ROLUM-288549 format. One line per 3 residues: their letters; for each residue x negated, y, z of C-alpha. Coordinates in Angstrom, 2 decimals. Each point is the difference from the previous one (the first is absolute). Last residue first. Layout:
A = X,Y,Z | ...
//
This chain:
RRL = -14.61,-24.66,29.39 | -1.59,3.47,0.23 | 2.50,2.86,0.23
IWS = -0.53,2.45,-2.85 | -1.10,3.63,0.44 | 0.83,2.29,-2.87
NGN = -1.44,3.05,-1.79 | -2.63,-2.08,-1.77 | 0.07,-3.50,1.48
REY = -0.89,0.05,3.69 | 0.08,-3.20,2.00 | 2.14,-0.38,3.11
GLS = -0.44,-2.27,3.01 | -0.29,2.45,2.88 | -3.78,0.28,-0.20
NAN = 0.35,1.07,-3.63 | 2.65,2.60,0.82 | -2.10,2.00,2.47
TNL = -2.24,2.53,-1.75 | 1.69,0.36,-3.39 | 3.36,-0.28,1.70
WLA = -0.81,2.90,2.32 | -1.20,2.11,-2.93 | 3.24,-0.75,-1.85
LRV = 1.98,0.94,3.10 | -1.93,3.26,0.28 | 0.84,0.66,-3.64
YIP = 3.72,-0.51,0.70 | -0.21,2.40,2.93 | -1.58,2.82,-2.00
IRE = -3.49,0.91,1.29 | -0.45,3.44,1.58 | 0.66,-1.09,3.61
EPK = -2.45,-2.85,-0.47 | -2.96,2.29,-0.62 | -1.74,-1.09,-3.24
GKW = -2.44,-2.95,0.04 | 1.76,-1.89,-2.80 | 2.45,2.23,-1.81
TQI = -1.13,0.26,-3.61 | -1.88,-3.29,-0.29 | 2.76,-1.93,1.74
LDN = 2.68,1.58,-2.17 | -2.03,-0.67,-3.16 | -0.45,-3.66,0.92
VNG = 3.71,-0.26,0.89 | 1.10,1.33,-3.38 | 2.91,2.35,0.53
GIV = 3.58,0.34,1.15 | 0.79,-3.59,0.93 | -1.53,-2.38,2.56
DIR = 1.37,-3.54,-0.14 | 0.07,-2.59,2.81 | 0.77,-3.59,-0.93
PIK = 1.01,-3.31,1.59 | 1.60,1.35,3.21 | -1.57,-2.05,2.75
SEI = 2.36,1.21,2.79 | -3.05,1.26,1.89 | -0.97,1.97,-3.10
EIR = 3.44,1.61,-0.17 | -0.16,0.94,3.70 | -3.52,1.39,-0.48
LAA = 1.25,2.22,-2.84 | 2.85,1.30,2.17 | -2.44,0.76,2.83
EYI = -2.25,1.84,-2.49 | 2.97,2.03,-1.18 | 0.97,0.91,3.56
LYP = -3.62,0.85,0.88 | -0.10,2.43,-2.93 | 2.48,2.15,1.92
DMG = -2.96,1.11,2.21 | 1.09,0.65,3.58 | -0.55,3.33,1.78
KQK = 3.54,0.07,1.37 | 0.86,2.79,-2.45 | -1.39,-2.18,-2.79
LQS = 2.29,-2.85,1.03 | 2.93,2.42,-0.02 | -0.72,1.10,-3.57
EVL = -0.39,-3.57,-1.22 | 3.33,-0.94,1.58 | 1.67,3.02,-1.62
PHV = -1.48,-0.99,-3.37 | 1.58,-3.51,0.25 | -2.70,-2.60,-0.65
LTY = -0.07,-1.82,-3.35 | -1.42,-3.52,-0.12 | 0.25,-2.29,-3.02
RGG = 1.13,-3.47,-1.07 | 0.07,-1.23,-3.56 | 1.93,0.07,-3.22
RTE = -0.72,1.64,-3.32 | 2.24,3.06,0.00 | 0.98,0.11,3.69
AEE = -3.53,-0.78,1.10 | -1.56,2.59,-2.32 | 2.47,2.69,1.07
LAA = -0.56,-0.75,3.69 | -3.79,0.01,-0.40 | 0.09,3.29,-1.90
MGD = 2.14,1.66,2.70 | -3.09,1.01,1.97 | -3.28,-1.01,-1.67
GIV = -0.24,-3.72,-0.59 | -0.33,-3.40,1.66 | 2.23,-2.83,-1.26
FRT = 0.34,-3.32,1.84 | 0.58,-3.05,-2.17 | 2.09,-3.16,0.15
GSG = 3.44,1.53,-0.24 | 2.28,2.29,1.94 | 0.40,3.65,0.91
DTS = -0.29,1.75,3.35 | -2.49,1.15,2.60 | 0.75,2.99,2.27
NSA = 1.73,-2.00,2.76 | -2.95,-2.39,0.19 | -2.50,2.85,0.14
ISK = 2.03,1.85,2.65 | 0.11,-3.11,2.20 | -3.65,-0.86,-0.55
LLE = -1.08,3.54,0.89 | 2.16,-0.05,3.15 | -1.43,-3.38,1.04
FTQ = -3.54,1.31,-0.44 | 0.73,3.18,1.96 | 1.55,-1.97,2.85
NNQ = -3.01,-2.35,0.09 | -2.44,2.92,-0.02 | 1.85,1.70,2.85
QAN = 0.08,-3.17,2.09 | -3.71,-0.65,-0.59 | -0.85,3.61,0.79
NQV = 1.53,-0.15,3.45 | 3.23,1.77,0.67 | 0.58,3.25,1.88
PTP = 3.40,1.57,-0.34 | 1.85,-3.01,1.41 | 2.62,-1.28,-2.42
AKP = 3.29,1.88,0.19 | 2.58,-1.22,2.45 | 3.47,-0.33,-1.44
SET = 2.36,2.55,1.51 | 3.62,-0.99,-0.53 | -0.68,-3.64,0.71
KLP = 1.94,-3.00,-1.21 | 1.75,2.36,-2.39 | 3.75,-0.17,-0.24
MPS = 1.46,-0.76,-3.45 | 1.18,3.23,-1.55 | 3.39,1.74,-0.09
TKT = 0.25,0.99,-3.65 | 0.13,3.56,-1.34 | -3.69,0.77,-0.53
GEI = -0.91,-3.42,-1.35 | 3.04,-0.13,-2.27 | -0.62,3.50,-1.35
LGI = -3.67,-0.75,-0.64 | 0.89,-3.30,-1.64 | 2.42,1.70,-2.40
SII = -2.71,2.49,-1.02 | -2.53,-2.80,-0.41 | 2.31,-2.17,-2.11
GAA = 0.90,2.97,-2.19 | -3.66,0.85,-0.53 | -0.67,-3.57,-1.10
FQP = 3.05,0.00,-2.27 | -1.01,3.26,-1.70 | -3.60,-1.17,-0.29
EID = 0.86,-3.20,-1.91 | -1.16,-3.19,1.70 | -2.76,-2.49,-0.83
QRK = -2.36,2.64,-1.35 | -2.91,-1.66,1.82 | -2.18,3.11,0.26
VCH = 2.33,2.90,-0.60 | 3.40,-1.07,1.37 | -0.89,-2.73,2.50
YNF = -3.31,1.32,1.36 | 0.93,3.68,-0.32 | 3.25,-0.54,1.90
LMS = -1.82,-2.01,2.66 | -2.51,2.82,0.45 | 2.80,2.59,0.11
CVI = 1.87,-2.03,2.61 | -3.14,-0.31,2.13 | -0.44,3.78,-0.15
IGA = 3.63,0.23,1.09 | -0.78,-2.27,2.93 | -2.65,2.45,1.15
RAG = 2.81,2.55,0.18 | 2.08,-2.39,2.08 | -2.91,-0.60,2.35
DRY = -0.28,3.77,0.25 | 3.48,0.09,1.46 | -0.54,-3.12,2.11
DLG = -3.19,1.33,1.62 | -3.38,-0.34,-1.65 | -3.34,-0.38,1.78
HHR = -1.55,-2.39,-2.51 | 0.32,-3.00,2.33 | 3.56,1.07,0.75
MIA = 0.87,-0.22,-3.70 | -1.61,-3.41,-0.33 | 1.89,-1.28,3.05
NYE = 3.22,1.33,-1.51 | -0.46,-1.99,-3.20 | -1.08,-3.12,1.88
EQH = 3.13,0.04,2.16 | 2.24,0.96,-2.94 | -1.04,-2.99,-2.12
AEQ = 2.00,-3.20,0.52 | 2.96,1.22,2.06 | 0.27,3.22,-1.98
IQL = -0.12,-1.86,-3.31 | 2.66,-2.49,1.06 | 2.15,2.87,1.28
ITK = -0.31,1.87,-3.31 | 1.16,-3.05,-1.88 | -2.07,-2.19,-2.31
QPK = 0.20,-0.80,-3.72 | 0.07,3.66,-0.93 | 2.06,0.95,-3.08
YND = -1.99,0.08,-3.24 | 1.63,-3.03,-1.66 | 3.44,1.26,1.06
PIQ = -0.38,3.25,-1.94 | -0.15,3.15,2.19 | 2.73,2.61,-0.37
RAF = -1.01,3.52,1.06 | -3.04,0.13,-2.25 | -2.21,3.05,0.52
QDP = 0.10,2.28,-3.04 | 1.74,2.78,1.94 | -2.99,0.00,2.34
KLQ = -2.41,0.90,-2.79 | -2.77,-2.32,-1.14 | -3.31,1.30,-1.30
VGG = -2.19,-3.01,0.75 | -3.62,1.21,0.01 | -1.15,-0.68,3.56
KNI = 0.76,3.58,1.02 | 3.56,-0.58,-1.14 | 0.08,-3.21,2.04
YYV = -1.29,1.83,3.09 | 2.32,3.01,-0.25 | 3.04,-2.20,-0.60
FLR = -0.83,-1.96,3.16 | -0.35,3.21,2.01 | 3.38,1.18,-1.25
LLK = 1.48,-3.33,1.10 | -1.51,0.37,3.45 | 1.55,3.45,0.34
PWE = 3.35,-1.46,-1.16 | -0.16,-2.35,3.04 | -0.05,2.87,2.51
QNA = 3.23,1.98,-0.20 | 2.42,-2.86,-0.54 | -1.84,-2.00,2.65
KES = 0.50,2.82,2.50 | 3.68,0.09,-0.92 | 0.24,-3.61,1.09
LLI = 2.68,-2.59,-0.68 | -1.73,-3.31,0.68 | 0.64,-3.17,-2.00
TGP = -0.31,-3.06,2.23 | -2.87,-2.32,-0.93 | -1.14,-0.48,3.57
ESN = 3.04,-0.06,2.31 | 1.04,3.33,1.47 | -1.29,1.39,3.29
HAQ = -2.64,2.10,-1.74 | -1.87,2.63,2.01 | -1.06,2.86,-2.26
GFS = -3.59,1.22,-0.06 | 0.37,1.48,-3.50 | -3.45,-1.37,-0.87
RQL = 1.43,-3.54,0.07 | 2.08,0.76,-3.10 | -3.11,1.34,-1.78
STG = -1.85,-3.24,0.76 | 2.99,-1.94,-1.34 | -0.11,2.03,-3.21
ALW = -3.69,-0.74,-0.56 | 0.44,-3.71,0.74 | 3.09,-0.18,-2.21
AGT = -1.71,1.82,-2.88 | -3.02,-2.30,-0.04 | 2.19,-3.08,0.33
SLV = 2.33,1.13,-2.78 | -2.96,0.37,-2.36 | -1.32,-3.47,0.83
TGA = 3.40,-1.70,-0.27 | 0.81,1.68,-3.31 | -3.41,-0.82,-1.46
HIG = 0.14,-3.74,0.63 | -3.64,-1.12,-0.01 | -0.97,-3.32,-1.54
QPG = 2.12,-3.16,-0.15 | -2.43,-1.91,2.21 | 0.09,2.89,2.49
RFN = -1.90,3.25,0.54 | 1.93,2.19,2.44 | -1.56,-0.71,3.39
RDF = -3.76,0.53,0.03 | -0.30,2.67,-2.70 | 3.11,1.76,1.20
IGM = -1.24,0.28,3.57 | -3.44,1.08,-1.31 | 1.67,3.03,-1.57
VET = 0.61,1.18,3.56 | -3.74,0.69,0.35 | 0.01,2.39,-2.95
AAD = 3.07,1.73,1.40 | -1.72,0.47,3.36 | -3.02,1.60,-1.65
ARN = 2.29,2.28,-2.03 | 1.89,1.09,3.10 | -3.22,0.60,1.93
KQL = -1.42,2.04,-2.88 | 3.10,2.19,-0.16 | -0.29,0.57,3.75
APS = -3.63,1.06,-0.34 | 0.83,2.29,-2.94 | 2.65,1.70,2.18
GFI = 3.68,-0.49,-0.72 | 1.66,-0.91,-3.30 | 2.42,2.82,-0.68
EEQ = -1.43,2.76,2.20 | -3.51,-1.09,-0.96 | 0.78,0.23,-3.72
SPQ = 1.32,3.52,0.53 | 3.66,0.85,-0.07 | 1.36,1.95,-2.98
KPS = 1.67,3.25,1.00 | 3.57,-0.06,-1.18 | 0.86,1.26,-3.48
QQN = 2.25,3.02,0.02 | 3.00,-0.33,-2.31 | 1.99,-2.33,2.19
SPK = 0.99,-3.38,-1.42 | -2.57,-1.99,1.97 | -1.72,-2.69,-2.09
KFL = 1.63,-3.39,-0.44 | -2.04,-3.00,1.17 | 2.42,-1.70,2.36
DSL = 2.85,0.55,-2.42 | -1.67,-2.39,-2.48 | 0.61,-2.88,2.40
PM = 3.72,0.50,-0.42 | 1.84,0.62,3.29
//
């Protein structure tokens, strides 16, 4: 069946009643749990898929799709006597995996990439094909993936839907941010991975019901987990190369870094939205990224988008929630950079030798 057939409208004259957002996605609380789990899963990629040769997009995208598809396969509750890796003939899989694909298309369209299913690549060039197998990925990462889902109260079906959010984040990172793979190939890799994950006999789990962390944790544990999460998202949201770190409003830092060189941080809008829903300030991600660059002794930090003196004069003393993130970073630098070994020169902070 062509992928485009999955999205055809009914041929009858009377349009069907459109389901509500809640009927499609579940309750707001469930949506939040899926998004929170997806954000945490991104830490798996940050820790395990950055090598000396960089990040291989095809492997990363396949991994996200395989984990989501495998979670959907487990949701069917079928006992598998076949060897892991065996292709399974399942009508249930035929019915359910296209729903995940529709969800993926929804998320990437919402993120600004208007890609239709009939534009998804069906043949993937060798240089984009994954460098690991689905069984290698399951063996290495499915235990942690499922533990995260259980921690957020998600069963296998909702774990698969959280995996689609992960896929959309990875798609945005590689197609929009890094632009190291064309969108039609990335979408093709994800759609193929979803099918493979849903229709392949999986590696057995060491435990089918991973225990979630105890509900009550002391403040030190919670603070440490929050700090590690912020660092993980910050690291995964920073890109570029060179000897300077660029701070600017939204996409301005990316455009400046790509034009004139430099590193920059740009957090996925969905991640920012979910952090806000959890009562966390997205600014903390950008500050964590800045601290990481300072700890690495990057030689120069540049603020663009206005004269720093004017920005400080305009915004100093205003409520933090009203101050643009890049201005808050400039204010932070103005207060802290000197003690961290940097001297200010106009709109820049230079590492002291």
